[in-house]
N, C-alpha and C positions, 0 to 999 in steps of 0.2 A: 126530282132525280130517282132516278131508279140504275141499279147495277142489272148490266147486260151480260157478262160473263167474266171470268176470269182465266188468263192463261198464265201457265206455270211452266218456265225449263228449268231444269237445273236447280231449282230451290230444293233444300232438304233432301228430302227422298225421292222428290219427282224428279227423276232423271230425264226423262224426256217431255217432252211438248205436251202437257196437258189445259184442255178447255174446258171448263166448267160453265154452264148456261144457267143462267136464273130468270125465272118468270114471278111473277106477280105471286102474293101468296105465302104459302111456308114452304122453304127446300132443306130436306134434312140430308144429314151427312152420316152414316153410321160404318161400322167396320169394329175387329177386333183392336183389343189395346195393343198398341205400339204400332199399327199400321198405316200411320202419318194424318190420323183427321186432322189434330191440331196443327200440324202444318200449314193446313190451307188457311185457318185462324192468324197465325204467324206471317204469311204471304200477303193478309189484310193488311195488317199491323204497318208491316214492311214498306208496301209500294206506297203507303199513305204516307211514308216519311217518320217512321219511329227510327230514331237515333242509338238507343240503347241495347247492345246485343244480349244484353241482361233478362230484359223484357221479352226477348223471343227465345229465348231459354241456350241461349247461348254464350260465351264467352269474347269471342270476337267476333267480326261481322263476315271475314272469310268462312265461320262455321256453317254459313248458311248457304253455302255452294254446295252441291251433292259432293262426297268426298270418295266417293267409290264403293263398290262391294266385290263379292268375289268374280264375280260374273262380269262386271263392267267400270271402266276406268273411271276418276276422277273428272269431275266436269271444269271447264277454265274459268266460266261464267256462272253467275246465277242469275233469273230474268221474270219478272211479273211485270204481267199487264192487266189492267182493271178497266173495264171497257163500261159507262155511265150513260145512261140516256137524261140527257137534260132540255126537257121543252123551253123552244123558245119565247115561248109568252108569260113574262113573270107573273099575272094575277092568275095564274093556276098553277105556278109553280108552288112544293113543299113551303110551309112558315120557316123564314129564315134563309130562303134563297138568296143571294145578292143579284148584283146587278152583273158581276164580273161571270155568272154561273150561265144567264144568256145571254151573255155577249161573241159567245163562242157561236161562229159560221155555221157548225152544222151540230145536227142534234146528238151526235154522238161523239164522247170525248173516251180518248186512250190516254192511261195514266201509267206511263213506265219506270221503271227503274232496273237498273242494272247496275253490277257488280263484277268486279274480276278478281280473279285472285292477289293483284299488284296492288291490290286497293284501291283503284279508280272506282268510282262510282258517278251514275249518267241520269239524269230523270229527264223525260221526253213525255211532251203535252200535245196529243195528235202527232207521234213521231218526231217533233220540233224539238230542240232541246230547249230545257227551260231550269228554272231556280228550283231550289226546296222551296222556298216560301212561295212562290207561286201556287204548288200543287197545296200550301199548308192554307192558303188563301182560300183555296177551291173550297175546304172543307169546313173554315170558318165559319163559326153559330149555325151548324145544321146539326149539333148533335154526334155526327159520323165525322170520322177521323179518328189518327193516332191515338191520342189522348180522351178521345171522344165517350159518352156512355153509352150508345150503339152498339159497340163490339165488348163483350163480356170472355174473358178468357178463361179454361178450364182452372176450377177452385179457387174464380177471383170475385165471384157473385157474393159473397160474406162480406168480402173487403168495405164492399161499399158501406157497411152500415161499421165497420170498425176502424175505417180512416176517422184522421183528424177533421173536426169541425171545419177548419180552414181549406184543408183539402177538396171537402165533401161541397164546398162552396163553389168548385167549379164547375161543379152538375147543374145549379142554378144559373151561374149564367152564361151556358148554355144553352138554355130556357130561353132566360132574358135578350139574348141573342147582342153579347154588350161584349164577347169578346174581341170583336174589332177594334171596337174603343177600347179595350183594354190592351189592346196591342199598340193603338196608336196613343194613347194614353204614356206607356211604358217608353216611347219611340221620342214622346214630345217630353217627356220629362229627361231623356237621354242628350236630348238634343238642348234642354233648358239648363240642365248641369255644365253640358258641353262649352254653352252660350255666357254662362254664371264664370266658367273657369277663363273663356277666352275675354270675356270684358275686365277679369281681375288681374289678367296677363297685360292685356293693351292698357289698365288703368295704371297697374303698378310700372310699365312702360312711361307712362303719358307723364307721371310723376317724377320719375326719373330723368325723362326728357328734359322734364322743365329745369331741375335742376342743371342738368349738362348744358341747357341752350343760353341758362341767365350765365352761367360760367364760360360756356364759348362763345357769347359775344364779348361778353369783356376780356377774353383775350384776344377774340379776331378783332378788337378796337386797335390793342394792344399791338397785335401782330401788324398792322395797318400802319400806325405811328413806327413802330420797329423797320416797317420795310423803308417808309418815306426816307428816313433821318439815315437808316444803313446805307441806300443808294447814293444820297449825299453825300455822306462819309465815304463812299466808296471813290466818288468823283475827286476827291479832294486828296484822299489820301493817294489814290494813284498814281498823281500830278506830285505829290512829292516824293514820293517812292522813285519815280521816274529823274528826278532832280537828284536823289541820294544815287542814284544807279550810276549816272553820268558823274556826279562826284566821287564814287567808288573806284569807278573806270577809269577816270583820269589820274589818282593818285595811286593807284596799281601802276599806270603808265610810268608815272616818276620813278615809282619803285623800282621797276623791272630795269630801269637805265641803269640808277645808280649801281643796282647788286651786280650787273654787268662788269661796272667799273672796279668796285670790292672785289670780284672776283679773280681780275688780273694781278692787282696789288696781291691781294690772297697767294696767289703762284711764284709772285718773285719772291717774297716776302719766306715762303716756303724751301723756295730754293737756296736763298741765302743761309739757311736755317740748317738745311742738310750738308752745305759745304763745310761749316764751319765744324760740325759734328762730327764728319769725316776726318776733320785734322785734328778735332780733340779725341778720337780713337785711335788715330795713330800715335801720338803722345803719349795717350793714357799705355799703351802695349809699351813705347820705349821705356816711360817711368817705371811702368810694373817689373819689366827685364832688372834696371837699377836698384828699385826696392827689392829683387827677391839675391841681386850678389852682396847689397849691404847685408841681408840678413844672413847669409850665409856667414860671410864674415865677423857677425856680431856672434852668431851657434858657436864659430870655431873658436871666439875669444873668451865667450861664457865656457867650452868646454873644456879650455887649456887653464884657464883661472879654477875652475873646480877641482881640477886635477892637481892643479900646486897646492891650491885650500888642502887637498886632502893628504896631499905627502907631509903636507907641512906639520897637520894636526897628528899624523902617525909618528913623526920623528918626535914631536914631543911626547907622545904615550908612549914610546920605546924608552925615552930618557928617564921617563918617571916609573916606566916598571924595574930598568937596571937597579934604580937606586932603591925602591922596594924590596927587590933580593937583597943586596948586601945588608941591609938593614937585617931584614931573617935570617940571613946564614948568621950573623954576629950572635943574634939571639939564640938561633938554636946549640952553639957551641957552650956557651954559658949553662943552658938547661942541660945540656949532657955531662957537664961537671958535676953541676948536683945531684945528680941522678946516680953516680956511680957512688958517692959518701954514702947517701941513704941507704944503697944496695948492701955496704958493708957493715953497718948496724944492724940491718936487719939478720941478717947471716949469725951473728951472734947469740941474739935472743932467741931467734930458733931453736940453737944447740941448747942451750937451758930448758927448755919447756921440754923438750926430747928426754931428756934423764928422769925431771918429775915426772911424767908419766908413765914410764915404765914400772917406777915404784907402786904408783897407785893403781895398776895394772894387775899387779901382782896380786894384794891385798882383794881386789874385786875377784879375782879367779879362786879363790878360796872359799870366799861365802857365796861363789855363786856353787860351787861342788856340793856342801852342804845342804844348800835350798834344794837340788835338785835331789839328791837323796832322799829328803827328806817326804819330795813331792811325787817322787816315783814309788813310794813305800804308800803313801795315802792314794795314789792313784791306783794304786794294784786293789786296797781293799775296798773304795769308790767302786769300782770296776764290777768286782763281785756283788755288791750291794745293788750295784743299779741290775748286773744279770738278774739278779732275782727278782728285782721287781720288776723287770721287762716279762719274763718268765709268769709271775704273778698277773701282770696286767694284760699278759695274752691268754692265759688260762680264762681270765675273768672276761674278756670278749669274747673268746670264743665259746665261753657258757652263755654270755647274753647273745650272742650272734645266730648260738645254735639254737636257744630259744627261742627267739625273734626268728627264726626260719623254719621254726616248728609251728607257731601261731600263722604265718602265712600259708606254710602249706596247708594246714587246718582249713585257715579261711579261703584259701586258693578252691579247696575241695568243695568246701558249700555254695563260692558262687557259682561254680563250674557247674554243679549240680542245677542252680535255680538259671543259672546261662542258658544250659540246654533247652529246658522247661520253655522260656520265653521263646527260644529260637525255632522250636516245635512251632509255636502257636503264631508268631509273626509270617512262617513258611506258609502254613495254611490262610495267614491272609492275604498273603501276593499271589497264591495262586488265584484266591477269587477275583481278586483285583484285576488280575494279567486277561483272565476271560473277559471282566466286564471292559477294558482297554481296547480288548478285539474287537468287539464290538463295534465299540464309541470307533474306531477309528475304518472300519469298514465303511458306516454310517457316515461319518464326517466327508469319507475320500469320496462318496458317490453325489452328498451334496454340493461340494465343492467343483466337483465336474460337472455337475448338473448347472449351478449358478455361472462357472465361466463362461459355460455354451452362450446361457441367456443373458450375459452380460456383454457379449461378442456381438450377438444379433439385437442387441436392442443399441447398443452404441453405433451400429451400420445404420439400421434405422435412424436414429436419431440425427447423425451426420446426414445419411440423405435428405429429412427433413429440414437440418439450417440452410443445407443448399438451396433446397427448393425457397425457404423462406426467405434467403437473400435474392434470388432471381424474382422473385414479386414483389420483395423490396425494392429493387432496381426499377421493374416493371412500374411500378407504382410510383416512382418520384418520377419516369419517365410519362405515366400516365395524368400526373399532376399536374404537372408541365403545360403538357398538352392542354388538360383542361382548361388551366388558367387564363393561357394564352385563348382559347375558344372562345371564355367566356367573356374575355376582354373584346374579342373581336364581335360577340352576339352584342355583349352591349354598346358597343360603338355604333352597328348595324343599327340596333333598337334605336338610338340618339338620334342619328342620319334618319330614319324612317319616318319615326314620329315628327322630328321637323321638317321633313317634306309634305309628311303627311298635312302636316298642320298649315304649311303654306300651302299647298294643291286646296286643302280645302276652303283656307280663304279664299283664294281665287275663282274657286269656282264658286263659290257662294255668291262672289261680287261679282260674275258674270251671268251667275242664276237670276242675281236681283238688280241685273244692270245698273251697277254701279257706275259712276261717272259720266252715265246718260243725264239727259235733258228731264226735266219734271214730267214733262207730260210722256217718256219713252217710261220711265220707273211707273208713273199712275198704271198704264196699261198693262206692263207685267206683273205688277205687284199689288193691286188691287181690281182692277177691270177684268182682265181674264180669271184669276181665280174662282169668279162668281157665276161664270158662265161657262160651262165646259164646250158649250157646240163652238162657241168662240175660239174657245184655248186651244181646239182640235185644230183649226183652218188659220191660226196664227204662226208662223215659221220661227220666225224671232228675228233680231236684228241682221244689218247686211255684216256686221262685223264678228255677229256669233259664228260666221263659216268661211272667213277669211283663212287663206293660207299664205303667207308673203316669205316670199324666201329671207335668210337670213341675211342681215345688213341693209334690207331697203324698208322694214318697218316703219321709221320714221319718216320717208317720203313717200309710202303707200297712206299712213297716218294723216300727211299735210293735203295728198290731191283729193283723198278721200272725204274727208274733214266735214262737208256737206252733209254725203251721203251715208257715213257709217251708222248714225242714228236710226235709218230708214228702218221701218216694220215691214218686215216681208209678209202678206197672206197670200191664201190662195185663190179668191174669188174679189170683185169689188164691192159687193155690197156689203159685205163685212167692214168695208173701210169707211162706209158712211156711219154703220151703228159704231164704231169704235171712236171715230171723230166725234158723234154727238155724246157719248158716253162722256169723253174726255169734256165738252161743253157742260157738261152737265155738272162735271166733276169738280168744275173750275180747277183743273189742275196740270195746266197748259195745253200746249199743241206739240206734236208731231206729225211725223212725215210716213206715210204708206203708200206701200208699191205692191200693186196684185201683180205676181209672176206667172199667173196663168195668162195672164191678157197680154203682157207685155212679152212674153215666148211664142204668141200667135201671131203677133203683129211681123213684120219684114223684118231682115237682116237689117240691122243697124249701118248707115250711110257712114263710107271710111273716105277720107279725103281722098282727092286723084293720086294725091303722090307724094312722097317725102324726099324733100330736094336731097341730093348729094351731100351736100356740104353739111347739114345737119346730119345725117347718119356717120361722117367721118369725127362728128365729136361730142359725141354721146354713149353712154353706154347700150344702150337701148329703149325700147317703148316700155312705159311702167306696165303696162297691162301683162309684158311677159314675164315679169314679176311676182304679179300677184294673180290666184285663180281661189278656187272652192276648195273645200276640205272634199276629200275624197269621198268618205261614210256619208257625208250629208248630199252630196250629189246622187249617191246610188237609193238613200233612201226617200228622197221626195221624187224622185219619178224624172224623166226625162223632158216633161214638157217646162216642170217648175224649175231644172235645173238650166234649160234653155234660157230662160227668163234671167236668171239670175248672172248668167255669162253677159244676156244683150246690158242686163245695165251695170257692168264693170266697163264694156265697153263704151257704152254712152258717155260714162266718165274719165273713162281711160285711154281713148283711143289717140286723144291728141296732147299725150303725158309724157315727157322722154326727161329721162334718168340721165345728168350730167354730174363729171368726177368735182368741179367746182365753180364757185359761185360765178368768178370773174365771165366763164365760157357762158354760163346760162345767163346772166345780164346780156351779156353780149347776141348769141340768138333768140334771145325773145326780142331782143328790138328790132332784130332783122327778117324775123319770122312773127308776127303778130296772132295768128289765127291759132299756132301752139304755145303749149306750156311747159317750162322746164322747171324741175326740182331737185335738187343736190340730195344728197345722203343725207345729210346734216337738217333735211326738213324746209329749205329753202325754196319759194316756189317764185319762179318768174314767167309773166304773162304780157302778150301786145304790148313789149318795150316801158308799160307803166304801171303794172302792178308789182308788188315784192311781198311778199310773206316770209315773215322770218322772226328771228329773235333769241329767247331763249329758250332751251332745249329741255327746262325742266316743265314749260308750261303742257309738253308731251308725255310727261312721266308717269306711267300707270297708263299706258295708251292701252284700246281694243286690242288692234294687232301685237302690241308686245304682249300683252296678257295672254290671249290665244296661245303665241310662241312659249311663253313660260310656263302656261298649264299641258302643253304638249310635252315639252322637256322635262317638266315633273312626274309627268305620267311615266314615261320611261325611266327615268331614274327612280320611280317608287317600286315600278315592275321589279328594275333589276335589283333591288334593294328587299323587293320581298322574297326573289327566289335566293341571294346570297344569306338572307336572316333564316329562311328555312332549312338551308343547306347547313348552315351553323347549329341552328338549335337541332336538326338531325345528328351533325356530330359533337356537338356536345350533350345532348343526350345520350348518343352510346359511349361516348368516352366517360358520364357519370355513371352510366349502369355500369358500364365494364370496372370502374373502379370501385363501386361497391360490391363486386362480384368477387377483387381478385382482394379488398380489404375482407369480405367475409372468409375467404379463402384463406386470406395471413392469418386473422385470428384465430381459425378452426388450427390451421398449420400450429401456430405457436403454442393454443392449447394443448394439441398433441403433443410440440415438443416438449411441454413442462410436463405432461403427465410421462412421456419418455425420459426426459432427466430426472423424474422421482421416483421413476420405476427401478434406471439405472443407480441411482444413488442406493435404493434398496435392494437390487440385486448384487451391487459393490459390496452393500454393507454386510449382506448374506454371505458371498464368498470371503469375506473376510474374516468373519466369524467360524464359516465352515473352516477356511484355512488355519486360525488360530485353533480353533479347536482341534482339528488334525494335529497340527505340529505339538500342542498339550498331549494331545492322547500319543502320541509318538517318542513323547520326550519320557512319558508317565512307562509307557511301554519298557523303554531302554533303561528307566530305573529301575523298573521291577526287576527285570533281569541280571542289572545289576545287582539291585539288594539281594535277590533269591541266590546269586552265585556266591556276594558276600556272605551271605547267613551259612550259607553250606560250607563254605571256609572256616567261619568261625566255629561251626560245629566242630569238623573235624580238629582245628583246633584247640577249642576248650575239651574235649573229650580228654585227646592224648596228654594234655596239660591235666586235668584231673587224674588220672591214672600216675604219670609222674610224682603229682604230688603226695598222692597217697603213699607212694613207695619211699619218699623222702623222709616224709613224716615219722614212719615206724625207724627208718634207720636214726634220724638226728635224738628219738628219744632216748634209745641207748649212749650216745653221744652225749648228751647233757648230765644223765646220771654218773658217766665217768669222770667228767670236767671236774662236778661239782667233788668231789673226795679230793683230785689233785689242787684242787683251788687251797685247801683251808689247809694242808701240809706246809705250803709256799708261803703261805700267811706267817708260820712260826718261825720260819727259816729267815723271814725278812725281819724281824723286829732285832735278831741276835746280831745281827750284821750291822745293822744301823748304830748301835749303841758302839760297838769295835771302831765304827767310819768318826764318829765325831772327836774322839780322843785321838787319832792320828791328826785330824785336821786342827787340833791344836800347835801340834808343835808344827805343823807346815808355816802356818800363821806366823810365830815367832821366827822363823829360818828367813822370810822372806822380808820382815822388818829390817834386819842386818843386810841381805839381799839387796835392799833399798840405798842404804848410805854408803854401800861401797859403791852404786851402779850411777849415784849421784856425783861423786868424785871425780871419778871416772870420765863420764862425759863432760865435766866441768875443764879438765884438763885437756880431753880432746878437743873441745872447742878452741882452745886457749892456742894450742901447736896448730889447727886445721886454720885458723884468722892467720898465725904469722907466716906459716905458707902461702898463703893465700895473697899477701902484704908483697912478700918475695918475688912472687911471679908477676903483680902487677907491675911494678918498677923494672924487673929486667925487660921489660914488652916495652914499657916508654923508653927506656935508653934504647932501645932497637930501632924504635918509631923515629925519633929526633935524628938517628943516624942516618934513616932513609931519606927524611925532609934535607939535613942539609945537603946529600948530593944530588938531589933534585933540584933545589934550589942556584948550585954550581954551574948546575947544565942551561940554567935559565937563563942565567947572569951572564954567562959567554954566545949564548943565541941572540940575545937582546945587543949583547955589543955589536956583531957583526950586521946585524938589521938596520943598525944606527949609520952606519958607516953608508951599506947602500945606500937610505934615503938622503942623504945631505946629497948625493952625487945625481940622483933623480929632481931633488927640488933645484938644482943648479941648471939644470938643463931644461925646464919647464920654466925657470922664468925669462929665458933670453924668447922661445918661442910666445911667451903672452906677450911680450913686447912688440914682434913681429906680427900678430893677428891684430894688436890694437891698431897700429899705425894701417893694415889693412881694412879696418873697419870705417875710419876715418874717413879713408881718401872715399870709398864706397858710399859712405852714406851723404859727402858733399854733393857726390855729380847725383843723387837722388834726389836732394833738395833744390839741385839748379832743375829738372824736369819739372819736378812737382811747381817750381814757379812759373817753368812756360805752359804747363796743364793749366792752372788757375787763371792763369791772362785768359786764353784762349778757351776755357769754359765762360766766363764775361763775357766773350764776344758774342756765344753761342745763348746767354741767356738774352742779350739785348736783341737777336736775330728772333727770339721766339716771342719775346715782349712784342717787337712790333708784326708779329705773324698773329698775335693771340689778338692783338688791337684789331687788326684788321679783320681777323676772323670772329669777332665777339659784332665787328659791326656790322659783319656783313648777314649775321645770323639775326640779327635784330633787325636787318631790312626785310629777312626773310620773312620773318615773327612778324613786321607790318604788312609784307605782301599777304602771307595765309590770313592774317586777321583780317585784312581787308578785304580778302576774297573769301571768308567765311562769312561779312559780315554781310557781303552786296549778296552771297548765295543765299543765306537768311534771310535775308529782305525779299530776294526772288521768291522763295520756297513759301516765304511770310505769306507774300500778295500770292502767288497762285492759291495756296491753299484756303483762304479767305475769301475770293474775288474770281479765282480760276483764270486769271492775266497771266501771262508769261511777260516779264520785265523786259527782257533783251528783245524780244518783239514790240512789246507795247512801247518802249522806248524811241523806236525807229517809225514810228506813225508820221508822217507830217504833220499833224494837227497836235501830237504830244511835243513834238519838236518845237513847237510854235509856245505852246504853253508853261514848255521848261524855260525858254528864253526869255519869258516875261517874268518868271518867277525869279530867274537869275537875276534880270534887271532891276527888279522890283525894290523896292527899299526896305530897311531891314522892318519898317511901321508897319507896311502891307503883309508881308511877311509872319510877322507877329500878329496880325488882325487873324489870319488864315488860320494860324496855330490856334488861336484862342478859340475861333469856329470850330474847329476839330475836337478841342478840349471840351468845348460846348456841347457838342454832339456825344461823343464817350461819356459826358456824364448823365446827360440824359437818356442816350440808351441803359446804362448801367443801373439808373435808376428805375427802367421799367422791369427789372428781375428777369427772371427765365421767360423765355419767350416762346411761345407753340407756333411756327411759323406755318403749320397744315392748320392753323386755325379758322381762319376765314371760309375754306372747304370744307372742314368738319363741321361749322356753325353753318353750311348753307345746307349740307347735308341731314343735318340734325332738323333746322327747321322746316327742308320738304318730307321728313318723317314724321315729326310733330304736327304738322299739317295731316299727312295722310293718315296715322293713328287716332286723332280726333275725329276724322271724317267715321272712320272704322267703330269708335266708339258709339259714337252717334248713331250709326245703323245696329250697333250689338244691342244697345238697349231699347230700340225700337225694335228687336228680334227678340229680346227677352219679352217685351210686354206683348208682344201678338201671343206668343208662346205660351204665356202664363193665362191668356184669355180662352187659349186653343183649350188647354189642361182644365178650365173653371169648365168650361160648354159640355166637356167630354164627361170631367165627374159628376154633374147637374144629371145628363141625360142616363149616365150608368145607374144612379144612385134610386131615377124612376122608373127604369124599369125591373135593374133588378127587386126591387120590394114588390113589383106588380105579379113579376114572376114567382116570386116567394111565394105571395099569398093564393097564386092559383096555383101550385103544385102541394102544397099544406093543404087546400082545398080536399084536392084529388083526393092525395093520401089519406085524409081522414076518410073515404068512401071506398076505397079500393081496400083499405086494409082490413075492413072488417068481414068483405066479401071474401078476400081470400082465407083469413082465419076462420070464418064463420063465426063472428065477435070479436068483442075487444075492440079496441079503437087505440090509434098511436096522433102525432101530430108531431111536427117538424117548431124548434125553436131559433133564433137568434142568439149566440152568445155575445154579442156586443150590440145593440140596437142602435146606439149613439154615433157606428162607424161603421155604415152602410157598405162603405169602399174596401172594407178589412173583416168585417164581421164572419166568422166561422157558422155552420148550418149543425144544429145537433138534433138528434133523433129521439124521442122518448116511444115509446111500444108498452102497451099492454096486451098479451092474448088473451083471449077468454078463462074465465075462470084464476087469473091470477093476477097480484097486486102488480101497480107499476114497480119497474127496476130497472137497473141499469142494463142498458144493451147488450154488453160485455158479458151477460149473467143469465142469457136466453142459449139455447140451445143451438145447435147447427144449422136445422131443419129451420127453426124458430128464425136466427139470423138469415136464413137463404128466403125467408117467405116477407120476411121484413124489406128488406132490398129489392126482391121480386116489385112490391108493392110500391116503395118507391120510384122503380124503374117505370114500372105502366102507369104510376101518375105521371109521372113526368112524359113521356109518350101521349097522356092523353092531354098535356098543357102543349109539348110543341112536339107531333109525331116526327122521329129522324126517318129521314128517305128509307132509309134499312136498317135492320137490327142483326146481329149476329150471337148467338148464345152459346157457346162452348160448357155441355155437359150443366148446365143450371141447374137440372131438374135430378141431380146423383143426390144432396141429400135427402130429398123429398119421399114420404112415404106414397102409397095409393091414395089414400084422399085426399092430401095435397096436390097429387098429381093431376088428379081431374079437376079441382078449381084451377091450378095451374094451366092445365090445355083450356078452361073454358075461357080463361083471359086472354092466353094467348091468339085462339081464334075471333075472337071478339078484337083483338088488337092486329090481326093480321090482313082487317079490311081498311086499315090506315096506311101503313109498312110492310115493306117486304121482309120475311123474317128468314134467316139461315140459321138451322138448328144441330147441335153437332149432340148426339143423345146415343144412349144404349136402351131405353127404356121402352117398352113395343108399345105402350100407350101412345106416346108421342110420338111415335114415328108414325103411327093412325091417323093424326092429323095432317102431316107432310103432302103437300100436294106434289111436289117433286122428291125424291128419294133417290141419293148418288150414295155408292158404297163404295170404300178404299179397303183394295186389297195389296198383297206383296205374292206376287205370283212366283218373281223373284227376289229372295233375300237381300233388305236393303233398297229397293226400288216401289215405290208406291204406285197404283193405277184407280182408277177412276171407274165405274161401272153405274151409270143410270138407270132408274125407272121412272114412270108417269104415271104416279098413280090415281092423279084423276081421270085421265083416260081407260086406265084400267078398272077402277071401280066401276065407271059406265058402263063400259063392257060386261063387267061380271052382272050390273043389274039390269040391262037390258038382257042377258040372257036367262 
């Protein structure tokens, strides 16, 4: 395998189509940094199938498409083609080349990979579409490929020694050529796990079916008994129900006639009752009128009686009143005479008392005059003394007041002086405080305005954020609902896809293993052909594998082609003999083989001379018209083999016709012996003597049905794949959208919380500023008020101080003058008090005499007054008695006149009462007569009503009986219809039913009882059965069929597991042997190459787990010259590079890769190591094709061909080539 050329179009910086030709030897690629040299290496990786964009120095695959420059637009696709030279003879091919490499029909193999901006990717081999797997298998076990050891990216050479031992093992596996074995082992293990899972599922299902089978077998037997007894019970009950139906119908007829008679009687009774009621109504009106007249007479009698009683009562009361007035008048006259005598006595007594009072009054007046004279003298002297005391007290108070006022004035002067000093100090303090408050007000006002503006802005931003969060929350809710619906859809589609894929895989596996075929056919495809590839290529399969039958005709085709469906189709006749011999040697049964090539070369199949018209008129058509070959298979095998297959179908189906029903098929087969007739149900009639038919379950799982089922399942799986991809994209988009919105919401909520905190902070600052401003303004107002008040106080106190000083001087003179006047008054007051005491003693004596005289005077005056009062009282009583006597005399005369009037009224009322009583008795008698007549008519109405009720009750009873009979008959009919689906009205009219009913009606009670006992016995047996699953019979048959199918599946799965495990064991054995052999060879060459590159030292490889050769890692131990053995990670960058180069060259010595691509692997090396590296590189170039990307001039000298990468236009790479070998030869010649 050699690289011929590499074509790049639109790949990274290569805008235009660029072709790089590679010859044997060393090809170098040079150029300045950033010109696109490493893009060539990325092109190799990409075209070989690399799927990780990060390993290609990108973030996504569309980064590989030319993205445009200042002068060039972006490309719409990227395309890379790698042309390889594959020798046809495998014996001369490089080590590790596989049969697939030499199977290509041409020497050149063109591998193409194309990527569009839409994300679509295509792979081609020689311009033919292929799979990625095909390209990967092409490079497998060659050391080349996207992950092979033959391509080293820039800066990756040292990673060979830094990678994990388990990852380094891959290089040894490439050398050992076991990558294909490893892939096949992985695939086998995956199949083994899948088979194990399938086996577990099948085993679980079979275990479950075992229980269901046993349970359903019991239920099926129970259902059969139930069905048998139920049918028998139905027949008996239907006959009895028909008999009951007739009985109910007869009874309803008799009731209907009786109801008609009772209805007529009811009408007559109702008419008689209504006539009597009309008479009662007329008589009741007449009685009512008579009662009203009697009531009026009675009311008149009662009214006149009441008036008479009232007048008599009033007459009695007047008589009593007159008697009382006469007695009272007599008593009053006696009282008046007594009162006159008492008045005369009182007048004489009053005159005596008047005379005594005059004498005592004269003595009292003399004593009163003496007392007055003495009191007047004492009063005058007391007045003088009191005047002196008042003057003295006034002078003393004036003196005290003047002294107190003088002290107050002096204190006021002192207080005013001290207060004026305090006010001056307070005024100075208030002036300073006012200046401070003015500054505070200005500052607080500025802060408040600033905080108010910030608060307004913050609240507006907060409200905007809150509205945004609300919108996002609503969108999130809608998105979550859509996502939940999408996930449910995705889950449902995934479940459906897995179920269909499992079913499809099972059916395809059955088809591939030819399940259901004979033992000989199974042996051919499962054991003989896998051992011989040449035979396998010339065997097409069985006829059943390629048939396509129209829907509805699968069973018919299966029946008609039963003998040929297992026929093995081959490409030549010689192979048939070999296969038959192999079957015979293997003792695996027999098989039928058909050489389609030979059959296709024969002449056309002879067709019947003609089809009778009577056949064409009774058949659906020839079965051949419904059976054909699969289109894809016909195109793949070629015209000749297709023709042979069609002839084979003609041989078996040219005389077979499809008929709709078996009767027609049987008749036509008897009439036309050379034709065969088959129904859609698979019953075949031939020659009038052959019939193939029976249970359809024998053809379940047939070849033709399986092919159709596989085709349908593939269509369904494809549809589900598209739906699932769409659903996954939708769910992914919704999840991304949900995540973005939730992130945005969380950010906004955090922002809102910060804004709210800021709003609270600003509001707090604003409130504080406002509070401070208000406090400062209040303080300024208070200060201004205090200043004004202090100024007023200062003026007022200064004026008060001046007044107090003047007043103090004035009071000092007044106090001295008042002190002298007070002393003279005190002496004069003492003399006046002594004289006043003497006069007071004389007044006391006069007062004693006056008291005695006044007491006597008061006594006589009281006695005179009492006598006068008594005289006045008795005179008033005498006048009151005279008035009462006059009033009583008037009442007496009035009462006598009223008595005369009442006597006249009483006589008149007595005559009217007698007359009213006679009228009342007469009207009452008339009412009693009418009431008696009414009672007689009411009794007649009651009799008529009783008759009517009796008729109605009887009619209602009959109608109820009628309804009950109708309901029972309808209930019987409904029950019969619900239980058996039979309408009794129609069933009872059937002739045979009429006969059976007559037999039952004519049978004796004993026979009827026997039938009834049998019914009860059947019901009891059915009841004892309990709950019955009537579909258990069909379910049991379905379970048995499925159990048989799954048991066969289980046996096949167990055999497949054994085969897979055997394959894995063989792969493991070969892999271990090859791996250890390759490891030892690479280790040997590594020991030799390392001292050559380093100029000494030694190194070797070790296995991390020699016990497990399938998983063990490969470790490196290196000791450069002059150093102790140390950890590989402690080496310098250059030492790591040289160690990796040593390992790489050791691998090439064991298994040289067809080509090797190195990207600036010599960058970490110094000049001495560059020389050793170049020497080895030149030696290795004799075995493999090397492509070097370098900046080192000494390495450039080794190149046989040199490419330069430039960027004439910014962002667009171009290639320039130089053939160094030819140039050097020309130079040497010159």
